C-alpha positions in Angstrom: -8.9 -8.0 15.9 -9.7 -4.0 17.6 -7.7 -1.3 17.0 -8.5 1.8 19.3 -8.5 5.3 18.7 -9.3 8.5 20.4 -12.7 10.2 18.6 -10.6 13.4 17.9 -7.6 10.8 16.3 -7.6 11.8 12.9 -5.1 10.1 10.2 -2.5 12.6 11.2 -2.5 11.8 14.9 -1.9 8.7 14.0 1.0 8.9 12.1 2.9 11.2 14.2 2.2 9.1 17.1 4.9 6.7 15.1 7.4 9.9 15.7 8.9 8.4 18.5 10.1 4.9 17.5 11.3 6.8 13.9 15.0 7.9 13.2 13.7 10.2 10.4 11.3 13.6 10.0 9.0 11.9 7.8 7.1 8.4 7.0 6.2 7.5 4.1 2.8 6.0 3.6 2.1 3.4 0.5 -0.6 2.0 -0.9 0.4 -0.6 -3.0 -2.9 -1.8 -5.4 -2.6 -4.3 -8.3 -2.2 -1.2 -10.6 -1.8 1.9 -9.2 -0.1 3.4 -6.1 -0.7 5.7 -4.0 1.4 7.9 -1.9 0.7 9.9 1.6 3.7 12.0 3.5 3.2 12.9 7.3 5.9 15.3 9.0 6.1 17.0 12.1 4.0 19.7 12.6 2.5 19.7 9.4 -0.9 18.1 8.6 -0.8 14.7 5.7 -0.3 15.5 2.4 -1.4 12.8 -0.7 1.5 13.3 -2.7 1.8 14.2 -6.7 3.9 12.8 -9.4 5.6 14.3 -11.8 2.5 14.2 -14.0 0.3 16.0 -11.2 -1.2 13.0 -10.4 -2.0 11.4 -7.4 -1.8 7.5 -8.4 0.7 6.2 -10.6 1.1 2.9 -12.9 1.9 0.3 -10.9 4.9 -1.0 -13.4 8.7 -0.3 -14.8 9.9 0.3 -18.1 13.5 -1.3 -18.5 14.7 0.5 -21.6 18.4 1.6 -23.1 20.1 1.3 -19.2 17.4 3.3 -17.8 14.8 2.7 -15.6 11.3 4.5 -16.0 7.9 4.4 -14.1 4.3 5.2 -14.5 3.4 7.0 -16.8 6.3 7.2 -18.6 6.6 3.3 -18.5 2.8 3.4 -20.0 2.8 5.1 -22.6 5.3 3.0 -24.1 3.6 -0.4 -22.7 2.2 -1.4 -26.1 5.6 -1.2 -27.9 7.7 -2.6 -25.4 5.4 -5.1 -23.2 8.3 -7.5 -23.0 10.5 -5.4 -21.0 8.0 -3.6 -19.2 6.8 -5.5 -15.9 3.4 -4.4 -14.0 1.2 -5.4 -11.3 4.4 -7.1 -9.4 2.6 -7.0 -5.8 -0.1 -9.4 -7.5 3.0 -12.0 -7.3 4.5 -11.0 -3.9 4.6 -14.2 -2.0 2.8 -16.5 -4.3 3.4 -19.3 -6.6 2.7 -19.7 -10.4 -0.3 -21.8 -9.6 -2.0 -19.5 -7.1 -4.8 -17.5 -8.6 -4.9 -14.7 -9.1 -1.4 -14.9 -10.9 -3.0 -17.4 -13.1 -6.3 -14.6 -13.7 -3.1 -11.8 -14.6 -0.7 -14.2 -16.9 -4.1 -15.7 -18.8 -5.4 -11.9 -20.0 -2.6 -10.4 -22.3 0.0 -9.9 -19.6 3.3 -9.2 -21.9 5.9 -11.3 -19.0 5.2 -14.8 -17.8 6.0 -15.2 -14.3 8.4 -18.7 -13.2 9.3 -20.1 -10.1 12.5 -20.6 -8.6 12.5 -23.3 -6.4 15.6 -22.4 -4.6 14.5 -19.0 -3.7 11.2 -20.3 -3.1 9.5 -17.5 -5.4 8.4 -16.0 -8.4 10.8 -14.5 -10.6 10.2 -12.6 -14.3 12.6 -12.6 -17.3 12.5 -8.9 -18.9 13.9 -8.9 -22.1 14.8 -12.1 -22.5 17.8 -11.4 -20.4 17.7 -10.4 -17.0 15.5 -11.5 -14.2 13.6 -9.7 -11.1 11.7 -11.1 -8.2 8.6 -9.8 -7.5 10.9 -8.0 -4.4 13.3 -6.6 -6.5 10.5 -4.7 -8.7 8.4 -3.0 -5.8 11.9 -1.9 -4.1 12.4 0.0 -7.2 9.1 1.0 -7.0 9.1 2.6 -3.7 12.1 4.1 -3.9 10.8 6.2 -6.8 7.8 6.3 -4.2 10.3 8.2 -2.4 12.2 9.8 -4.9 8.9 11.9 -6.0 8.2 12.6 -2.4 11.5 14.5 -1.7 10.4 16.4 -5.2 6.7 17.1 -4.3 8.4 18.0 -0.8 11.2 20.7 -2.6 7.6 22.2 -4.9 6.3 22.7 -1.4 9.2 24.4 0.1 9.7 21.5 2.2 13.8 20.6 2.1 13.4 16.5 2.5 17.2 14.7 1.8 15.5 10.6 2.1 12.8 9.3 4.0 14.0 6.0 5.9 10.3 4.9 7.9 7.1 3.6 6.4 4.1 2.2 6.3 2.6 0.0 3.8 -1.3 -1.4 3.0 -2.2 -5.3 2.2 -5.3 -6.9 0.9 -6.9 -8.4 3.5 -6.3 -11.8 2.7 -2.5 -11.5 2.6 -1.4 -14.5 3.9 2.1 -14.6 6.5 4.4 -15.4 3.6 2.7 -12.5 1.6 3.4 -10.1 4.2 6.9 -11.1 4.5 7.5 -10.2 1.1 5.8 -6.8 1.3 8.5 -6.2 4.2 11.3 -7.8 1.9 10.7 -5.1 -0.9 10.8 -2.4 1.5 13.7 -3.9 3.1 15.5 -4.3 0.0 14.3 -0.4 -0.8 16.2 0.3 2.7 13.2 1.1 4.2 12.4 0.3 7.9 8.2 -0.3 8.5 7.0 0.6 10.8 3.2 -1.4 10.4 1.3 -2.6 7.7 -2.1 -2.2 7.8 -5.2 -3.8 5.3 -6.6 -1.7 3.0 -10.6 -1.7 4.2 -8.9 -1.6 8.1 -6.9 1.9 6.7 -10.7 3.2 5.0 -12.1 2.0 8.0 -9.5 4.4 10.4 -10.1 7.3 7.7 -13.7 7.5 7.8 -14.1 6.8 11.0 -11.7 9.3 12.7 -13.5 12.7 12.5 -16.7 11.2 13.8 -17.8 10.7 17.3 -20.8 7.3 17.6 -23.0 8.3 20.8 -24.6 5.1 19.6 -22.8 2.2 18.2 -22.7 1.5 14.6 -22.4 -1.2 12.0 -20.6 -0.5 8.5 -19.9 -2.8 5.6 -16.6 -1.3 3.6 -16.7 -2.7 -0.4 -13.5 -2.6 -2.0 -13.4 -3.4 -5.3 -10.0 -2.9 -6.9 -8.9 -3.9 -10.2 -7.3 -7.4 -9.6 -9.7 -8.4 -5.9 -12.9 -7.8 -4.3 -12.3 -7.0 -0.4 -15.8 -6.6 2.1 -15.5 -5.7 5.4 -18.5 -5.1 8.6 -17.1 -2.7 10.7 -18.7 -1.8 14.7 -17.6 2.2 16.1 -18.3 2.5 19.3 -16.9 4.5 22.3 -16.6 4.0 26.1 -15.1 5.8 28.7 -11.6 5.7 30.4 -9.8 7.8 33.1 -7.6 10.6 32.0 -4.8 9.4 33.8 -3.3 6.9 36.3 -4.5 8.8 39.3 -6.9 11.4 37.7 -11.4 10.5 38.6 -12.0 12.9 35.6 -12.7 10.5 32.0 -12.3 10.9 28.3 -14.4 9.2 25.8 -12.3 7.0 23.9 -13.3 5.1 20.2 -13.2 1.8 19.0 -12.7 0.5 16.0 -13.7 -3.6 15.6 -13.4 -5.3 12.8 -16.3 -7.8 12.9 -15.5 -9.9 9.6 -14.1 -9.9 6.7 -14.5 -11.6 3.2 -13.1 -11.6 -0.4 -12.1 -12.5 -3.5 -8.8 -12.5 -5.1 -9.9 -12.9 -8.6 -13.0 -10.2 -8.6 -11.7 -6.8 -10.1 -12.2 -4.4 -12.7 -10.5 -5.7 -14.8 -12.3 -8.9 -14.7 -15.4 -7.1 -16.3 -12.7 -4.9 -18.6 -11.7 -9.2 -20.1 -16.0 -10.3 -20.8 
């Protein structure tokens, strides 16, 4: 897999190039981890911003508390998890596009996960019974989290003096090992939330773009990207180099263009920080 970028391109420039295909004035970037999510906002003519939640934190717990007809997200849900575990599904991204026999799902349910994922043969996917009353699919739960991410971003924008009424377009990160079915589940969740997904990008590839966005590599360089998350381990070998291309169709002048090439990747979908905590 090869991704071409200009050596002077930043993540902001990468995101703003997508505006030709979007209908709104802002793009939402969501990094969905297994325990937390992070959100970024890109607007026309403005630098990329990392969104802070209502508690002024850059990362938000990936869980929802269903209680008394209301939904509570992030820290509000986490603070009541011990008291109301059967009403608080968490780590929903681990279940996207998988069945109950998937190694990552089995590891998650073995270590004190309060809700047991069950398989629905009709829809060919998992679901959770919250408080023994209402069933939700992982896609439905993630769609709620994405909608909360939008609400959080709109509130953040207002604090900064930016009047954003809604966000229609987004970019999502996915694990390097995500299958086609799992990637489709991410897309389905975003569709349920009313988003137009501009693209899915793998976690380590996104990190590699961020690392190389403001660097010029005169000689080819190879780096190892090591990503130990809460529930999985991902490793990628990335090569950076440059080459010359004409500035225009009929121009004799050339410009330097950077190339990022993923030489290889490996992973363990069941080995993460929680694996150490639970031993």
